[in-house]
C-alpha positions in Angstrom: 29.6 -12.7 -12.1 27.5 -15.3 -11.3 26.0 -12.1 -8.4 25.9 -9.9 -10.9 24.6 -12.0 -13.1 21.5 -12.7 -10.0 21.0 -9.0 -9.7 20.3 -8.5 -13.5 17.9 -11.4 -13.5 16.4 -10.7 -10.2 12.7 -8.7 -11.6 12.1 -4.9 -9.5 9.5 -3.9 -7.7 7.8 -1.0 -8.5 7.5 1.3 -5.3 3.2 2.5 -4.8 4.1 5.9 -3.5 1.1 6.5 -0.6 -0.4 9.7 1.6 -2.6 9.1 3.7 -4.1 12.4 4.3 -7.2 13.2 6.7 -9.3 11.7 5.3 -8.3 10.1 1.2 -5.4 7.8 0.4 -3.6 9.6 -2.7 -3.6 8.0 -5.2 -6.8 5.9 -3.5 -7.0 3.8 -6.2 -3.8 1.4 -6.9 -3.6 -1.3 -10.5 -1.4 -3.4 -10.0 -0.7 -7.2 -11.8 -1.5 -10.6 -10.2 2.0 -12.3 -9.1 3.8 -9.0 -9.4 5.2 -7.7 -6.1 5.3 -4.6 -5.2 6.3 -2.3 -2.0 3.6 0.6 -1.2 5.9 3.7 0.4 3.1 5.1 2.6 3.6 9.1 4.1 1.1 10.6 6.4 1.8 14.0 7.3 -1.1 15.4 9.6 -1.9 12.6 12.0 -1.3 9.0 13.0 -3.2 6.7 10.4 -3.6 3.1 9.8 -3.3 1.2 6.2 -5.9 -1.9 6.2 -6.2 -4.3 2.8 -8.3 -7.6 4.6 -8.5 -9.8 1.5 -4.6 -10.7 1.8 -4.0 -10.3 5.6 -2.3 -7.3 5.3 -1.8 -3.7 7.4 0.5 -1.2 8.9 0.3 1.7 10.9 1.9 4.6 9.8 3.3 7.5 12.0 3.6 11.6 10.8 7.8 11.6 10.1 8.0 8.4 8.7 7.8 6.2 5.6 5.9 2.8 6.0 6.7 0.3 3.7 4.3 -2.7 3.0 5.9 -5.2 0.4 3.1 -6.8 -1.0 2.4 -10.3 -4.0 -1.3 -10.1 -4.4 -2.3 -14.0 -4.9 -6.1 -13.2 -6.7 -7.5 -10.6 -9.0 -10.4 -8.8 -8.3 -11.5 -5.4 -7.2 -10.5 -5.1 -3.0 -10.8 -2.3 -0.6 -8.1 -1.1 1.8 -9.4 1.8 4.1 -7.5 3.5 7.4 -8.5 1.2 10.5 -6.5 3.6 13.2 -8.8 6.3 13.9 -7.9 9.5 12.6 -11.3 12.1 12.7 -14.6 12.7 11.9 -14.6 11.8 8.7 -12.8 8.8 9.0 -14.8 5.5 8.6 -14.9 7.5 5.1 -11.2 6.8 4.1 -10.9 4.2 1.6 -9.8 3.3 -1.8 -9.3 0.2 -4.3 -6.7 -2.2 -5.1 -7.6 -3.6 -8.2 -5.7 -6.7 -9.5 -5.3 -7.5 -13.0 
Protein backbone atom coordinates (compact mmCIF):
# COMPACT_ATOMS: atom_id res chain seq x y z
CA UNK A 1 0.00 0.00 0.00
CA UNK A 2 2.60 2.63 0.96
CA UNK A 3 4.67 2.13 -2.22
CA UNK A 4 1.59 2.70 -4.39
CA UNK A 5 0.69 5.82 -2.41
CA UNK A 6 4.21 7.16 -2.90
CA UNK A 7 4.07 6.47 -6.65
CA UNK A 8 0.81 8.40 -6.93
CA UNK A 9 2.19 11.30 -4.88
CA UNK A 10 5.38 11.65 -6.94
CA UNK A 11 5.10 14.37 -9.59
CA UNK A 12 5.24 13.22 -13.20
CA UNK A 13 8.41 14.10 -15.05
CA UNK A 14 7.69 15.64 -18.45
CA UNK A 15 9.62 14.20 -21.39
CA UNK A 16 10.66 16.64 -24.11
CA UNK A 17 11.95 15.11 -27.34
CA UNK A 18 14.62 17.13 -29.15
CA UNK A 19 16.12 16.30 -32.55
CA UNK A 20 19.59 17.67 -33.31
CA UNK A 21 19.84 18.04 -37.09
CA UNK A 22 22.24 19.95 -39.28
CA UNK A 23 22.19 22.77 -38.09
CA UNK A 24 19.16 23.17 -35.87
CA UNK A 25 17.49 21.79 -32.78
CA UNK A 26 13.85 20.80 -33.20
CA UNK A 27 12.28 22.36 -31.25
CA UNK A 28 14.74 25.23 -30.91
CA UNK A 29 12.73 26.85 -28.10
CA UNK A 30 11.87 24.87 -24.99
CA UNK A 31 9.50 26.19 -22.30
CA UNK A 32 9.64 24.89 -18.71
CA UNK A 33 8.70 26.14 -15.26
CA UNK A 34 11.16 26.92 -12.51
CA UNK A 35 11.46 23.85 -10.30
CA UNK A 36 9.85 21.55 -12.90
CA UNK A 37 11.88 18.43 -13.59
CA UNK A 38 12.02 17.53 -17.26
CA UNK A 39 13.79 14.77 -19.13
CA UNK A 40 15.26 15.93 -22.42
CA UNK A 41 15.49 13.04 -24.90
CA UNK A 42 17.92 13.87 -27.71
CA UNK A 43 18.37 12.13 -31.04
CA UNK A 44 20.70 12.99 -33.93
CA UNK A 45 19.78 11.36 -37.25
CA UNK A 46 22.85 12.50 -39.20
CA UNK A 47 26.13 13.02 -37.32
CA UNK A 48 27.34 13.25 -33.71
CA UNK A 49 26.13 16.42 -32.02
CA UNK A 50 26.37 17.99 -28.60
CA UNK A 51 24.05 19.89 -26.31
CA UNK A 52 25.37 22.45 -23.86
CA UNK A 53 23.33 24.64 -21.53
CA UNK A 54 26.09 26.64 -19.80
CA UNK A 55 23.79 28.61 -17.46
CA UNK A 56 22.82 25.34 -15.76
CA UNK A 57 26.21 23.60 -16.18
CA UNK A 58 24.75 20.68 -18.14
CA UNK A 59 25.81 19.04 -21.39
CA UNK A 60 25.59 15.76 -23.22
CA UNK A 61 26.84 14.09 -26.38
CA UNK A 62 24.21 13.02 -28.92
CA UNK A 63 25.18 10.04 -31.07
CA UNK A 64 23.24 8.83 -34.12
CA UNK A 65 21.25 5.69 -33.35
CA UNK A 66 21.06 6.43 -29.61
CA UNK A 67 18.87 8.51 -27.32
CA UNK A 68 20.80 10.83 -25.00
CA UNK A 69 18.81 11.62 -21.86
CA UNK A 70 19.42 14.70 -19.76
CA UNK A 71 17.48 15.42 -16.56
CA UNK A 72 16.99 19.11 -15.83
CA UNK A 73 15.32 20.98 -12.96
CA UNK A 74 15.80 24.72 -13.60
CA UNK A 75 16.34 26.70 -10.38
CA UNK A 76 16.10 30.17 -11.93
CA UNK A 77 13.82 31.97 -14.35
CA UNK A 78 14.82 33.69 -17.57
CA UNK A 79 15.83 33.00 -21.13
CA UNK A 80 18.93 30.88 -21.63
CA UNK A 81 20.83 29.88 -24.76
CA UNK A 82 21.77 26.27 -25.48
CA UNK A 83 24.16 25.27 -28.23
CA UNK A 84 25.89 22.45 -30.05
CA UNK A 85 29.39 22.03 -28.65
CA UNK A 86 30.52 19.23 -30.98
CA UNK A 87 31.64 20.40 -34.42
CA UNK A 88 29.02 19.04 -36.84
CA UNK A 89 30.00 20.78 -40.09
CA UNK A 90 29.68 24.14 -41.78
CA UNK A 91 26.82 25.93 -40.03
CA UNK A 92 27.74 24.50 -36.62
CA UNK A 93 28.51 27.96 -35.19
CA UNK A 94 24.87 28.99 -35.70
CA UNK A 95 23.34 25.90 -34.10
CA UNK A 96 21.64 27.07 -30.93
CA UNK A 97 18.30 27.38 -29.23
CA UNK A 98 16.55 28.91 -26.25
CA UNK A 99 15.36 27.54 -22.93
CA UNK A 100 12.61 29.74 -21.47
CA UNK A 101 12.05 29.21 -17.74
CA UNK A 102 9.01 30.90 -16.20
